[in-house]
N, C-alpha and C positions, 0 to 999 in steps of 0.2 A: 502575394507568396500565403498559400497554403499549407498549415503545419495540422500534425496530428497528436495530439497529447493524450498516452495512455500509460499507466503503472500499475503495478502490485499483481502482477500477473501470479506468483506464488507456483509454477508449475510443480506436479507432484504431489501439491496438498492433498488430504483426504478428508473426509469429511467422518472422526471418530472408524469405523470399518466399511463405509463406501467408499470405493475409487472415486476418481470426478476427471481422469484423462480423456474421458469420450468428451465431457461437457466443457474441457478446457481447449481441446481441438475444435469443437462446435465453435466455439466464443472468439477465438483468433481467425478461425476462418470470417466471422463475421467482421471481425474488426480490419481483416487483409481487404474484405468487400466492402467496407465505408472507405479505407483507404484509397480502393482503385474508384469507386463511385465518384467519391470527390475532387478523384484527381489531385490529393494532395501533392507537394514538393518536398516533405521531409517529414519523419515519424520521430517521437521523440517518449523514448521506453524510460522511464525517473523510478528505477530500480525495483529489488524482490522481482526481480525475474523468475526466482527458484525457491520453494520453500524453505528446504534445507541445503546447509555447507557442502552436502553429498549426495545429490541427486540420484534421483533415477535414471538410469540411460537413457528409458522412454521420453521422460522431461527431459531432458538432454536433446533428444533429438525432435522434439516438436519446439523446443523454444528456437534451434537453428534453420530447422526448416521454416518454419514462422518466421523471421527475422528475414532470411532469403526470398522468402515470397511479398513479404511487403518491399524490398527493395523495386519491385520490378522490372527481374532482369536487369538491375543496375541504374535503371530512368531514375529510381527515387533513393533519397540518403535514409539509413537507418541512425540513429545516436542513443546508445541504452549503458546505463550508469548501473553500478551496485547499489543494493539495499542493505538492509541490517540481517536479511536473513540470507545474502551470497556470500561466497565466498570469492574476495576481491579477484583474489589471483587464477582462480578458476575463470571468472568474466575475463580479466583479461590475457588468460592462456588462449584466446580464439581471435588474435590480433590476426594471423596470418589466413584464419579464415573470411573476417571482416572485411581484410584489405580486398580479397578478390571479388567480394559478393557489393561491397559502398558499404557495409556496416564498422561504423565507429562507437569500441569500447572502452568503457574508464571505469576502473576498479577502486580508485582510490581518491582522497579530495583533493591532492595535487599532481593524479596523473599527468603525463604531458605525452601527448598524441605523436607519434615520429613522424615525420616529413615523410611523404613518399607521395607517390601519382594511386588515387584508389581508382581501381578496377570498375570505372563506373563513369557516369559522364559528370558527377560533380568536381569539382579539385578543391583541395585542402588549401589555404592559401597562408593561414600563419596559425602558429600554435604555440602554445606557455600552458606552465604548470598549471590546470585546470581550466584553461582556454584551447578553445578553436574557432578558427574563422573559416567558413568554408563559400565556395562560389556554386549555385546550384545552376541549373543548364538553362531555365529558362528565363532566368533574370539576371540584368545588368548588375543590379546591387547585391552585396554578399548579407551572411547573415552571422552574428557573432553568438555563442554559446559561452558562456560559464556556467562549467559543470562541477556539481559537487557530490557525488555517492557519498551514502553514509558517511559520517564523519563522528566518531567518539573520539575518548580519551586515547585510546589506547591505537588507532589507527596515525592520527594525528601526532602521536610522542615519536612514531617511527620519521616524522619528516622533522620536529622539532628538535627532539633529542630530549626531551626534561616531560616532568608529569604536566597537565594544562585540565587548571579547574574550570567553573562551568562559564564564568564569567571571562578568564580569557579566550575558552573557546570562542567566547561570543564576539570577541575583542579582535580576535585573529581573524576570524570567517569576515565579520565586516572590515579589516583593512583590506583582506587578501581580495575581496568583492569589487572593493572601490579603487586598489590602486588594478586591478585590471580591465574597468570599466574606463577609468581615468586614462589608461594608458591605449585601449583597442577599439572603444564604443563612441562613436560621433551618430549624427541624424543623417547620414550617408548609406547606412545600411541598417539591417534588423537585429535588435539585440532582446536576446534572450539570457533566462535564468534557468537551469533543471538541475532540483537537488532532492535528497531524499536525507530531509530532516523532518523534526515536529518544527512547527511555523504555526505564532499564532501571535494576533495585534497584541501591544503592548500594552499592558493594563487592562486586555478585554477578557470577555469567556473562553475559558480555554477550550480547545475543539474534541470534539469525542474521538477517544481510539478504541479501536475493536479490542472484548474483552479476551478474545482470542489473539492479537497480535501481541508480540514483544515488547513492552514499552521501553521505550529507547529517551523517556524523559525520566531517568532514575539514575541510582549510583552507578557509576561504568559506563553511562548512555551518553547520547550524544543530548545537551544542555536545550531548553527551548531556545529557537532561534525567533526573533521579532520582528513583522514586515516592515517596519520603520528602518531598518538595516539593509534592505536592500536597496542597488544605489540607482537614483533618480533616472542613468539612461536606459535602466530594462524595461522594454516594453512589455512583459509578461513572463510571469514566472511558474514553470511547470514543477508542480512539485508531486513525489511519492511519502508514501508513509501508510497515512490516513486512509479507511477504506471506502468512505462515503462521500461524494460529489461536494464540495464545497468552496465558494468563493470567498477569500481572508480579506478584514477590511485593515486599512493601517497602512499600505505599500505605494508608490506611487503609479501602479499601475496594476492589473489583474493578476491576481496568487491567486492561485486554483491548484487542489486536490482534483485529480480526474476523477477518484475512486476505483477498486479494483473490479475487473470485469464482471467475476462471478463474488456470489454473499460467501464467505468461507467462515464462518461460525455463527449462530444465533444472536450474537450479538449486534450482527446486520440483518435481523430478519426483514423480511417485507422490503429491505431496500430496493429502489431504482436503480441499476448501474448505467457508467455512460463511457465514453470518450469525448474527447472535447476536441473541436477545430475551431482553428483559430486563422484567421486573413490578417495579415502582416503588412505594413512596408514602411519605411522609411521615413523617423520622425511623427510619425502619427500614430494616434491609439488604435489598437488593435481590436478586432471584432470577437468575440466568443463565443462559442454556439458547443453548449451542450448537446450529445446527441444517444440516444438511449440508445441501451442493449436488450435485445431481443432473447438473445440464447442462455440458455442457463436455467435448473429448476430454482425457485427461489425457495426461501426457507422461512417456515411459518411455525406458530408457538401458540396455538390456541390452548382455551383454557373448558376443562366439562367438570359436572359433578354428576353425571350420567356415566356408565360404560357406552350405552347402546347408544346415547347420544355420539359420544367419540366415536363410536363404529360408525354411524352414518356420515358425520364428518369426514373420515379417513377414505371411506367408498368414494367418496362424492370429489374429493381435491386429490387424486392420483399423482400429478405430477408436480410434486415436490417434497421438499424433505420436512418431514413433522418432528418437531418436541413438543408433544400433549403434558400438559399438566392435572390430575386426576385432584380434583376438590372431594374427597370424601372421608367416612368419621371412622373409615377401615380400611385396612391396608388392602392391595388387590389379591384377588385370589391367583393361582395360575393360569386357570382359566381363563378369568377374565381378560390378564395378561395376553393370552394364549389368541383369544379373539381379535384384541386390539393390533397384536404385530401380524397377523393374518389378515386383517382387513386393508392394510398399505405394506408395500414392498419397501418404502423407502423412511419406517420408522426409525428415527435414529434413539428417541431416548421417551422412557414414559416417567414423569417427574411426581411420584405420591406428593401431595399434600394434604395431611391427615389431620385431621381434628381432635383434641381428644374428649373424650366423654367419658364420665362419671356417673353416678346413681341420681344423683341430684341436680348437677350441676354439669353444664356443659360449654367448656371453655373454646375458643381457638386456640392454636396455635399460630403465632407467629411465623407467616409461611417468607421463605429465604427470597429476596429478590436477586434472581442468577442474572440482571444486568449490571449488577454495581460492579464498578472498578477491584480487581483482585486485591488490593489492599483493604478494601471494606470489608468484602468477604471474609478476609483472615481475619480481622480487627474482631469480626461478629464472632469467628469461629474460638476464637482464644478466649475472648469474657463468657461464651457458653462453658466452655472447660473449664475457665480457672473461674466460677462464682462473679462472674461480672468484672474481674478486673481485666483493665485496659492492659495490650503491651505496651510495655518501657519503648523510651526512643531509640534504645540501641537494636532491640530486637524488629521492630518498623524498619532499622536502619537495613539490616542483614536480612529482612524479606525481601525490600525493595533490591536491595543488588542483586538477589539470587534471579527475582524477574527479569531484570537486565542483561543477565550475565550471557554473551555470545557463547555458541556451540562451539566445544573444539573442533 
């Protein structure tokens, strides 16, 4: 059985003033071409289908037309879950459309897919809150999937009827996954987990999270989930949320972030993007094959000391989005800025790194490292404005809560 894992499409997302819908059309067409070329049986889309709760109609049209294309006229099933950028009600509102095309949507952590005949060659054999079992047309054995769309305190409270703390959320997810795996998963079928969560190895290094991605490892967001919580029956865990391809340690089987299909912030500068092809059969270790994507402009952030060097580089690298840093002893003149902007149609930002010079001593100012997490940038800003004083714990807590707040 061949599966395709992708995530974090963020349809409708812009890069400041630059519209990227055509790039998104092109890269989704590439993903569809790979699905057809590899003749995959099932496509998994692990959340953040849209970039906002209320997406542009063009982004909605692109999502649903792409998902329909991925079904190959009903021969292939697509399963898509909501991420922290998605409105789960909006995702599940397309259930009727999905049924007609062979697409299964899940918006909430305990969504129960209604029993129905899919209008495609696959069959829904069994469903429970957060779980489906499918019979795909070319295989005698079934595939079972635990579905965990983005889960935070607010969304889980609607099911549990009470506030839930970090440790309680982890315990609840662990028990929920274990119960589903013990009830429905044996070695006579392929067993998967698909989730949109912040996952890491217990005691390990925290995975990198894009500065541009809303942190869900914060107050009001989903607590970190550990790979050792994944049930031993699971043969592959398909994750969404982090935008860099990475395979996490500490689980019973491969635990993989597939990456976003495009680089969406300069924290992802010069990253290669992927989708993942998985080959699976019952009771055996899966084969994981990341496929590099070729479509879409890269995001690059070079540094220069002279305007003519920057203009030359911009002229020689037209097919990218550029954020350039000018390390100078004076502020750029309007004419110099005009030269830079005219040299490249996708110059997003010019960052002046100005060094102070007085009559006798030249002192370099400390350049701001814009790749730092937002919390570190906030702390640096606060100290700069308050004579070196650190923000107190209450203020840091409030800032993290603001970062983690879902849009209304």
